[in-house]
C-alpha positions in Angstrom: -18.2 -70.9 -16.6 -14.6 -72.2 -16.5 -13.9 -70.7 -19.9 -15.1 -67.3 -18.7 -12.9 -67.6 -15.5 -9.9 -68.5 -17.6 -10.6 -65.6 -19.9 -10.7 -63.2 -16.9 -7.3 -64.6 -15.6 -5.7 -64.0 -19.0 -7.5 -60.8 -19.8 -7.0 -59.0 -16.5 -7.6 -55.5 -17.8 -10.6 -54.0 -19.6 -8.7 -53.3 -22.8 -7.5 -56.9 -22.9 -11.1 -58.1 -22.5 -12.1 -55.8 -25.3 -9.6 -57.5 -27.6 -10.8 -60.9 -26.4 -14.4 -60.1 -27.4 -13.3 -58.7 -30.7 -11.5 -62.0 -31.4 -14.1 -64.4 -30.0 -17.3 -62.6 -30.8 -16.3 -60.1 -33.6 -19.7 -59.7 -35.2 -21.8 -59.6 -32.0 -23.3 -56.3 -31.0 -21.3 -54.5 -28.4 -23.2 -51.2 -28.5 -26.2 -49.7 -30.0 -26.9 -46.0 -30.0 -30.0 -44.2 -31.3 -29.3 -41.3 -33.7 -32.1 -39.4 -35.5 -34.5 -42.2 -34.5 -32.4 -45.1 -35.8 -30.5 -47.6 -33.7 -26.9 -47.9 -35.0 -24.9 -51.0 -34.0 -21.2 -51.3 -33.3 -19.8 -54.8 -33.1 -17.1 -55.9 -30.8 -14.6 -55.9 -33.6 -15.6 -52.4 -34.7 -15.4 -51.2 -31.0 -11.9 -52.6 -30.6 -10.8 -50.9 -33.9 -12.2 -47.5 -32.7 -10.6 -47.8 -29.3 -7.2 -48.6 -30.9 -7.2 -45.4 -33.0 -8.4 -43.3 -30.1 -5.8 -44.7 -27.8 -3.0 -44.2 -30.3 -4.2 -40.7 -30.9 -4.1 -39.9 -27.2 -0.7 -41.5 -27.0 0.4 -39.2 -29.8 -0.9 -36.2 -27.8 1.5 -37.2 -25.0 -0.8 -39.1 -22.7 1.3 -41.4 -20.5 0.6 -44.1 -17.9 -0.9 -42.8 -14.7 -2.0 -39.5 -16.3 -5.6 -38.6 -15.5 -8.3 -37.9 -18.2 -11.7 -36.4 -17.3 -14.6 -37.9 -19.2 -17.7 -35.7 -19.2 -21.1 -36.1 -21.0 -24.2 -38.2 -21.4 -24.1 -41.9 -22.3 -22.7 -42.3 -25.8 -20.8 -45.1 -27.4 -17.8 -42.9 -28.0 -17.6 -41.9 -24.3 -17.8 -45.5 -23.2 -15.1 -46.4 -25.7 -12.9 -43.6 -24.4 -12.6 -45.4 -21.0 -10.9 -48.3 -22.8 -8.8 -46.0 -24.9 -7.4 -44.2 -21.8 -6.9 -47.4 -19.9 -5.1 -49.0 -22.9 -2.3 -46.5 -22.4 -2.2 -47.1 -18.6 -3.8 -43.7 -18.0 -6.7 -43.3 -15.6 -10.2 -42.1 -16.6 -12.0 -39.8 -14.1 -15.7 -39.5 -15.1 -17.6 -36.3 -14.0 -21.3 -35.7 -13.7 -22.5 -33.8 -16.8 -24.9 -31.7 -14.7 -22.0 -30.4 -12.6 -21.1 -26.7 -12.9 -17.6 -25.6 -13.8 -17.2 -24.6 -10.2 -18.1 -28.0 -8.9 -15.7 -29.7 -11.4 -12.8 -27.4 -10.5 -11.7 -29.0 -7.3 -11.8 -32.5 -8.8 -9.8 -31.4 -11.9 -7.2 -29.7 -9.7 -6.8 -32.6 -7.2 -6.6 -35.2 -10.0 -4.2 -33.0 -12.0 -6.2 -33.8 -15.1 -3.9 -34.1 -18.2 -6.9 -33.8 -20.6 -10.6 -34.1 -21.0 -12.9 -36.0 -23.4 -16.2 -34.2 -23.7 -19.5 -35.1 -25.4 -20.4 -31.6 -26.6 -19.9 -27.9 -26.6 -21.6 -27.4 -23.2 -19.0 -29.6 -21.5 -16.1 -28.2 -23.5 -17.1 -24.7 -22.4 -17.0 -25.8 -18.7 -13.5 -27.3 -19.1 -12.2 -24.4 -21.2 -13.4 -21.9 -18.5 -11.1 -23.7 -16.0 -7.9 -24.0 -18.1 -6.4 -20.9 -16.6 -6.7 -22.3 -13.0 -6.2 -26.0 -13.8 -2.8 -25.7 -15.3 -2.3 -29.4 -15.9 -4.9 -29.5 -18.8 -3.0 -30.0 -22.1 -5.8 -31.1 -24.4 -9.5 -31.3 -24.8 -11.3 -33.8 -27.1 -14.9 -33.5 -28.1 -17.4 -35.9 -29.7 -20.2 -33.7 -31.2 -19.1 -31.2 -33.9 -22.1 -28.9 -33.5 -21.1 -25.4 -32.3 -17.3 -26.1 -32.3 -16.2 -24.5 -35.6 -15.3 -21.1 -34.2 -13.2 -22.4 -31.4 -9.4 -22.1 -31.2 -8.3 -25.6 -32.0 -4.7 -25.4 -30.8 -5.4 -27.8 -28.0 -8.9 -28.9 -29.1 -9.4 -32.1 -31.1 -12.6 -33.8 -32.3 -12.7 -37.6 -31.8 -12.5 -37.9 -35.6 -9.3 -35.9 -35.7 -7.9 -37.8 -32.7 -8.6 -41.1 -34.5 -7.0 -39.8 -37.7 -3.9 -39.0 -35.7 -4.0 -42.5 -34.3 -4.4 -44.0 -37.8 -1.2 -42.2 -38.9 0.6 -43.5 -35.8 -0.6 -47.0 -36.4 0.7 -46.9 -40.0 4.2 -46.3 -38.7 4.0 -48.9 -35.9 1.1 -51.5 -36.4 1.8 -53.4 -33.2 2.0 -50.4 -30.9 -1.5 -50.8 -29.6 -1.2 -54.4 -28.7 2.1 -53.6 -27.0 0.5 -50.9 -24.9 -2.4 -53.1 -23.8 -0.1 -56.0 -22.9 1.7 -53.8 -20.4 -1.4 -53.5 -18.2 -2.0 -55.6 -15.1 -5.1 -56.5 -13.2 -3.7 -54.9 -10.1 -3.4 -51.6 -11.8 -5.5 -48.6 -11.0 -8.4 -48.7 -13.5 -10.5 -45.7 -12.7 -11.0 -42.9 -10.1 -14.7 -42.4 -9.3 -15.5 -39.4 -7.0 -18.2 -39.9 -4.4 -21.3 -37.7 -4.8 -20.5 -35.8 -1.6 -23.7 -36.7 0.2 -22.2 -36.1 3.6 -19.1 -33.9 2.7 -16.5 -33.1 0.2 -16.3 -35.7 -2.7 -13.4 -38.1 -2.4 -11.7 -39.9 -5.3 -12.2 -43.7 -4.9 -9.5 -45.6 -6.6 -10.6 -49.0 -8.1 -8.5 -51.6 -9.8 -9.2 -53.8 -12.8 -9.1 -56.9 -10.6 -11.6 -55.5 -8.1 -14.1 -54.4 -10.7 -13.8 -57.6 -12.8 -14.2 -60.0 -9.9 -17.1 -58.1 -8.5 -18.8 -57.9 -12.0 -18.4 -61.7 -12.4 -19.7 -62.6 -9.0 -22.8 -60.4 -9.3 -23.5 -61.7 -12.8 -23.3 -65.3 -11.7 -25.9 -64.7 -8.9 -28.6 -63.6 -11.4 -27.4 -65.7 -14.4 -26.5 -62.6 -16.5 -25.2 -63.7 -19.9 -23.9 -62.3 -23.1 -27.5 -62.4 -24.5 -28.7 -59.6 -22.3 -29.7 -56.1 -23.5 -29.3 -53.1 -21.2 -30.2 -49.4 -21.5 -27.3 -47.2 -20.4 -28.6 -43.8 -19.4 -27.3 -43.2 -15.8 -24.4 -40.8 -15.1 -21.1 -42.2 -16.2 -19.7 -40.9 -12.9 -21.9 -43.1 -10.8 -20.6 -46.5 -9.7 -23.9 -48.2 -10.5 -23.6 -47.3 -14.2 -19.9 -48.1 -14.4 -20.4 -51.5 -12.7 -23.2 -52.6 -15.1 -22.6 -50.6 -18.3 -18.8 -51.0 -18.3 -17.4 -53.6 -15.9 -20.1 -56.3 -16.4 -20.4 -55.3 -20.1 -16.8 -56.2 -20.7 -16.7 -59.2 -18.4 -19.9 -60.8 -19.7 -20.1 -59.4 -23.3 -23.7 -58.3 -23.5 -25.1 -55.4 -25.5 -25.2 -51.8 -24.2 -27.8 -49.5 -25.7 -27.4 -45.7 -25.4 -30.5 -43.5 -25.7 -30.6 -40.7 -28.2 -30.8 -38.2 -25.4 -32.1 -37.9 -21.7 -35.3 -36.6 -23.1 -36.0 -39.8 -25.1 -35.2 -42.1 -22.2 -38.6 -43.5 -21.6 -39.5 -43.9 -25.2 -36.2 -45.6 -25.8 -36.8 -47.9 -22.8 -40.0 -49.1 -24.4 -38.2 -49.4 -27.8 -35.4 -51.6 -26.4 -37.4 -53.6 -23.8 -34.2 -54.5 -21.9 -34.0 -57.7 -19.9 -31.4 -56.3 -17.5 -32.0 -52.8 -16.0 -30.7 -50.6 -13.2 -32.2 -47.4 -12.0 -32.2 -45.2 -8.9 -35.5 -45.2 -6.9 -36.7 -41.9 -8.5 -37.0 -43.6 -11.9 -39.1 -46.5 -10.5 -41.2 -44.1 -8.4 -41.9 -41.8 -11.4 -43.0 -44.8 -13.5 -45.4 -46.0 -10.8 -46.9 -42.6 -10.4 -47.4 -42.3 -14.1 -49.0 -45.7 -14.2 -51.4 -45.0 -11.3 -52.4 -41.6 -12.9 -53.3 -43.4 -16.1 -55.3 -45.9 -14.3 -57.2 -43.2 -12.4 -58.0 -41.5 -15.6 -59.0 -44.7 -17.4 -62.6 -46.0 -17.8 -64.5 -47.4 -14.9 -64.1 -51.0 -16.2 -60.3 -50.7 -16.5 -60.1 -49.1 -13.1 -62.2 -51.8 -11.5 -60.2 -54.6 -13.2 -56.9 -53.0 -12.1 -57.9 -52.8 -8.5 -59.4 -56.4 -8.6 -56.2 -57.9 -10.0 -53.8 -55.8 -7.9 -55.6 -57.1 -4.8 -54.9 -60.6 -6.1 -51.3 -59.6 -6.9 -50.9 -58.4 -3.3 -51.6 -61.9 -2.2 -49.8 -64.1 -4.7 -47.7 -62.0 -7.1 -44.4 -62.1 -5.3 -44.9 -65.8 -4.4 -45.3 -66.7 -8.1 -42.3 -64.6 -9.0 -40.2 -66.4 -6.5 -41.4 -69.8 -7.5 -43.4 -70.5 -4.3 -46.4 -72.8 -4.1 -49.6 -71.1 -5.2 -53.1 -72.7 -5.7 -54.2 -73.5 -9.2 -57.2 -71.1 -9.0 -55.0 -68.2 -7.9 -52.3 -69.1 -10.5 -54.9 -69.1 -13.3 -56.5 -65.8 -12.1 -53.0 -64.2 -11.9 -52.3 -65.4 -15.5 -55.5 -63.8 -16.6 -54.5 -60.6 -14.7 -51.2 -60.7 -16.4 -52.9 -60.9 -19.8 -55.4 -58.0 -19.1 -53.5 -55.7 -16.6 -50.0 -56.6 -15.6 -48.7 -57.4 -19.1 -49.9 -54.2 -20.7 -48.4 -52.2 -17.7 -45.1 -53.9 -18.1 -45.2 -53.4 -21.9 -46.0 -49.7 -21.5 -43.0 -49.3 -19.1 -40.6 -51.3 -21.3 -40.3 -54.1 -18.7 -42.0 -57.0 -20.5 -38.7 -58.8 -21.1 -37.0 -58.1 -17.7 -35.0 -60.9 -16.3 -33.7 -58.8 -13.4 -33.9 -55.1 -12.5 -31.9 -53.4 -9.8 -32.5 -50.3 -7.8 -29.7 -48.6 -5.8 -28.0 -45.4 -4.9 -30.8 -44.3 -2.5 -33.5 -46.0 -0.6 -36.8 -47.0 -2.3 -40.2 -47.0 -0.6 -41.7 -50.4 0.3 -44.9 -49.7 -1.7 -43.1 -48.9 -4.9 -40.7 -51.8 -4.5 -43.6 -54.3 -3.9 -45.6 -52.9 -6.8 -43.1 -54.1 -9.4 -42.6 -57.5 -7.8 -46.4 -58.0 -7.6 -46.8 -57.5 -11.3 -44.0 -59.9 -12.1 -40.9 -57.6 -12.5 -38.0 -59.1 -10.7 -36.8 -55.9 -9.0 -34.1 -56.2 -6.3 -32.3 -53.7 -4.2 -28.5 -53.6 -4.4 -25.9 -51.9 -2.3 -23.9 -49.6 -4.7 -21.1 -48.2 -2.6 -18.2 -47.0 -4.7 -15.6 -48.2 -2.2 -16.6 -51.8 -2.9 -16.7 -51.4 -6.7 -20.5 -51.5 -6.4 -20.5 -55.1 -5.0 -21.3 -56.1 -1.5 -24.8 -57.5 -0.7 -27.1 -59.4 -3.1 -30.7 -60.7 -3.0 -31.2 -64.2 -4.4 -34.3 -64.8 -6.6 -36.0 -67.0 -4.0 -35.4 -64.6 -1.0 -36.2 -61.0 -1.7 -37.2 -58.8 1.2 -38.6 -55.3 0.5 -36.6 -53.7 3.4 -33.3 -55.5 2.7 -30.4 -55.2 0.3 -29.8 -58.9 0.7 -27.2 -61.0 2.5 -23.5 -60.7 1.9 -22.6 -61.8 -1.7 -20.1 -64.6 -2.5 -16.7 -63.6 -1.2 -18.1 -60.8 1.0 -18.0 -60.7 4.8 -20.2 -58.3 6.9 -20.7 -57.4 10.5 -22.3 -54.6 12.6 -20.2 -52.8 15.2 -21.3 -51.5 18.6 -22.5 -48.2 17.1 -24.7 -50.0 14.5 -22.4 -49.3 11.6 -22.3 -51.8 8.7 -18.7 -53.0 8.2 -17.7 -55.3 5.4 -14.9 -56.5 3.1 -15.4 -57.4 -0.5 -13.4 -58.7 -3.5 -14.0 -55.2 -4.9 -12.4 -53.4 -2.1 -11.0 -50.0 -3.3 -7.3 -49.2 -3.2 -7.8 -46.0 -1.2 -8.9 -42.4 -1.7 -6.8 -40.5 -4.1 -4.4 -38.1 -2.3 -6.3 -38.6 1.0 -4.5 -41.0 3.2 -6.3 -39.9 6.4 -9.7 -40.5 4.9 -8.5 -43.9 3.6 -7.4 -45.0 7.1 -10.7 -43.9 8.6 -12.6 -46.0 6.1 -10.4 -49.0 5.2 -8.5 -50.8 7.9 -5.3 -52.9 7.6 -7.3 -56.1 7.5 -9.5 -54.9 4.6 -12.6 -54.0 6.5 -14.6 -51.1 5.0 -16.5 -48.8 7.4 -19.6 -48.1 5.3 -20.8 -45.0 7.2 -24.3 -46.7 7.1 -26.4 -47.5 10.1 -28.0 -50.9 9.8 -29.0 -54.3 11.0 -28.6 -58.0 10.0 -31.5 -60.4 10.6 -31.3 -64.1 11.4 -31.1 -65.1 7.7 -28.2 -62.8 7.2 -30.1 -60.1 5.3 -28.7 -56.6 5.7 -31.0 -53.7 6.2 -29.6 -50.2 5.6 -31.5 -47.8 7.9 -29.7 -44.5 7.3 -26.4 -42.8 7.1 -24.8 -43.1 10.6 -24.0 -39.4 10.6 -27.7 -38.6 10.0 -29.1 -40.7 12.9 -29.7 -39.1 16.2 -32.1 -38.8 19.2 -35.2 -36.9 19.8 -35.9 -35.5 23.3 -37.5 -38.7 24.4 -34.2 -40.4 23.8 -35.7 -42.4 20.9 -33.4 -43.4 18.1 -34.2 -41.2 15.1 -33.3 -42.3 11.6 -34.8 -39.7 9.3 -34.5 -41.8 6.1 -36.8 -44.4 7.5 -39.6 -41.8 8.1 -38.9 -40.2 4.7 -39.2 -43.6 2.9 -42.6 -44.2 4.5 -43.8 -40.7 3.5 -42.8 -41.4 -0.1 -45.1 -44.4 -0.2 -47.8 -41.8 -1.0 -48.0 -41.2 -4.8 -48.5 -37.5 -4.0 -45.1 -37.1 -2.2 -42.0 -36.9 -4.4 -39.5 -36.1 -1.7 -39.5 -35.6 2.1 -37.2 -34.3 4.7 -37.7 -35.5 8.2 -36.2 -33.4 11.0 -36.1 -34.1 14.8 -32.5 -34.9 15.9 -32.0 -33.0 19.1 -35.6 -31.6 19.0 -38.7 -32.4 21.0 -40.6 -34.0 18.1 -40.4 -35.1 14.5 -41.4 -32.6 11.7 -41.5 -33.0 8.0 -40.8 -30.9 4.9 -42.8 -32.3 2.0 -42.1 -31.9 -1.7 -45.3 -32.9 -3.6 -45.3 -34.7 -6.9 -46.4 -32.1 -9.5 -48.1 -34.5 -11.9 -50.1 -36.6 -9.3 -51.1 -33.5 -7.2 -51.9 -31.4 -10.2 -54.2 -34.2 -11.5 -55.8 -34.3 -8.1 -56.7 -30.6 -8.1 -57.8 -30.6 -11.8 -60.3 -33.5 -11.0 -61.7 -31.2 -8.3 -62.1 -28.4 -10.8 -59.4 -26.3 -9.2 -57.0 -24.3 -11.4 -53.5 -23.2 -10.4 -50.6 -21.4 -12.0 -47.2 -23.0 -11.4 -45.7 -25.2 -8.8 -45.6 -22.7 -6.0 -49.4 -22.0 -6.1 -50.0 -25.8 -6.4 -47.9 -26.6 -3.3 -49.5 -24.0 -1.1 -53.1 -24.8 -1.9 -55.3 -25.6 1.1 -56.7 -28.7 -0.6 -53.1 -30.0 -1.1 -52.3 -29.4 2.5 -55.5 -31.4 3.5 -54.3 -34.2 1.2 -50.8 -34.4 2.6 -52.2 -34.1 6.2 -54.3 -37.2 5.6 -51.2 -39.0 4.2 -49.3 -38.1 7.3 -52.2 -39.1 9.6 -52.2 -42.6 7.9 -48.4 -42.9 8.5 -48.8 -41.7 12.1 -51.4 -44.4 12.7 -49.0 -47.0 11.4 -46.1 -45.7 13.6 -48.4 -45.6 16.7 -48.9 -49.4 16.4 -45.2 -50.1 17.2 -43.9 -49.1 20.6 -40.4 -48.2 19.4 -41.9 -46.0 16.6 -44.9 -44.4 18.3 -42.7 -41.5 19.6 -41.6 -40.8 16.0 -45.0 -39.6 14.8 -44.8 -36.4 12.7 -46.3 -33.5 14.6 -45.7 -30.6 12.3 -45.2 -30.3 8.5 -45.0 -27.9 5.7 -44.9 -28.2 1.9 -41.9 -26.7 0.1 -42.7 -24.3 -2.7 -40.0 -25.8 -5.0 -38.8 -29.3 -6.0 -35.4 -30.4 -4.8 -32.8 -30.3 -7.5 -29.3 -31.6 -8.1 -28.4 -28.3 -9.7 -29.1 -26.5 -6.4 -26.9 -29.0 -4.6 -30.0 -30.5 -2.7 -29.8 -34.0 -4.3 -27.1 -36.1 -5.8 -27.4 -37.0 -9.5 -29.0 -40.3 -8.5 -31.6 -38.5 -6.4 -30.1 -39.0 -2.9 -30.7 -36.2 -0.4 -27.7 -34.1 0.5 -28.9 -33.6 4.0 -26.2 -31.2 5.2 -26.7 -28.9 2.3 -30.5 -29.0 2.6 -30.4 -28.4 6.3 -28.3 -25.3 5.8 -30.4 -23.9 3.0 -33.7 -24.6 4.9 -32.4 -23.7 8.4 -35.0 -21.0 9.1 -37.8 -23.3 7.9 -36.7 -26.1 10.1 -36.5 -23.8 13.1 -40.0 -22.6 12.3 -41.3 -26.1 12.1 -40.0 -26.8 15.6 -41.7 -23.7 17.0 -45.2 -22.4 17.3 -45.1 -20.5 14.0 -47.9 -21.1 11.5 -46.0 -19.7 8.5 -42.7 -18.4 7.4 -41.4 -16.3 4.5 -38.6 -17.7 2.3 -36.9 -16.4 -0.9 -38.7 -17.9 -3.8 -35.5 -19.3 -5.3 -33.9 -20.3 -2.0 -30.8 -18.5 -3.1 -29.0 -17.4 0.0 -27.5 -14.5 -1.8 -30.7 -13.1 -3.1 -32.0 -9.8 -1.6 -35.2 -9.9 0.3 -37.8 -8.0 -1.7 -41.5 -8.6 -1.5 -41.6 -9.8 -5.1 -39.2 -12.7 -4.6 -40.5 -13.9 -1.2 -43.1 -16.7 -0.8 -45.2 -17.5 2.3 -45.1 -21.1 3.4 -47.8 -22.4 5.6 -47.0 -24.7 8.5 -49.6 -27.1 9.9 -49.9 -29.4 12.9 -50.4 -33.0 11.9 -52.9 -35.4 13.2 -51.4 -38.1 15.4 -52.0 -40.3 18.4 -51.7 -38.7 21.9 -51.2 -35.2 20.3 -50.4 -33.4 23.5 -52.1 -30.4 22.2 -50.3 -30.2 18.9 -52.7 -32.2 16.7 -55.7 -30.8 14.8 
């Protein structure tokens, strides 16, 4: 451990760490990327050589320290290497979400005064090219994939191969230039600008240093004994702090292998192929895998179905205890081992989780039922607090103390407290340097003593575990003066395998209502088993049998809420089922699946008003496009139902 600490002190920037690994572990696998069905390996020595040529090529194009470079695309070896190539010069990478439209990218490119862009493919190049007339600072665009690029004007366009060739020519004239550039970097330097997803407002550029990222990466890795032997699958957006923390910062600090899937479409098959022992995903991925598993079990033979339910009942009682090393009787331990052989092991193998040492979920809340499912079958899943402003490091769960409704106590080196409004406030070794070109926002979030106002409403229990309840801005009161945190209700609704997303409304209203988005696969299978056909998601969502199903789910939740005095008044009294799924492309979700509540509330304003009235239905445009003309052909009628609940006051059925 001391050797690693000494290495971090000497190699205080990521390009320095890259050269360190190339010297100490030259033949170890740094990256693997699947291409045409074959995993291709890049060693640390080869990675350093490629970064050197890319960096010198960028230097030849005029890139200077503190210039900003946009990085746009899916997870590929070349794009990860481009972070180091840009940083080696002292320039600053600014990753963007590949699903963002050119319009969404425009404000960020302008604010950051982007000097150039490194893009994965033609699609991303087209977005950047469409903005060059309004973003005057762009001088060059580099692309990775050659397909579709032949007919373009290449005056300011360069392929990565061409860029590397330029770098090779530069190196031939000055062989020591790269080492000289890297040596000039310092740990206190700005390493990257990561823009927030804009969940509650305009995205802000979070400035993170090499020191902050490296210290955070090391502290988190020590907690879970993450070593250079780990294999991870890198598939999450490059612009999300969760991916950058694991797939870049920890990758460089620890030296493990990063595997890049062939494409987003091959993610789940590549997950099985790699069988990573270290994995991170937003809740939507874990929820989807649980739904798929349960659907397969429901469609399996009677014997398999019976065995599954028998052993899952056992796992409910002892699974998490065995995972955490607690005392369990020999009979139960033997029975669980048998269950692992027959049921749990095959499930984990099918998911690609049979070698998992630790898995993290973050970026959005996960339902208690989904979280406990993984721990019961022996997957060491933990929740983490992935706020960009702390370099992704703040609270951590230890292996022997994992609570399903907690993100853990403060990690080593982190301090935390709750203010009078219930806001979580903390300071971390990964504290950000400030928001780029936004001093006012920085002062509101980061005080002179280093305390970060998280914007999250939460609590701390007697053991120091932090529970994040909701965004502070989203909490409110219903007419009875009860504290209303919509995210808490939404998480409970998503415990149902038939509910993919939920939007709870009630702040400033007389009661709580819910907009439900059903899971197409689980709900479709439910109807098909009943011999009912349907054409498309809209017809599925509005079927009476689906409403009956969801009504029963809400009834179960209401019965649970009624048992607790503080929650009894938060029972759902009215609900509807949305005719479409929420989508990041429509601005309703972030790319990690977190609800953009302000945006959704605006788009669904009339529906929310109808839910809190006596209306039994409402017409909405089928695409929910505010600019779409209202014609009969593009309108859909959404039903609204009263929900069954305790003390219904005339509203329940």
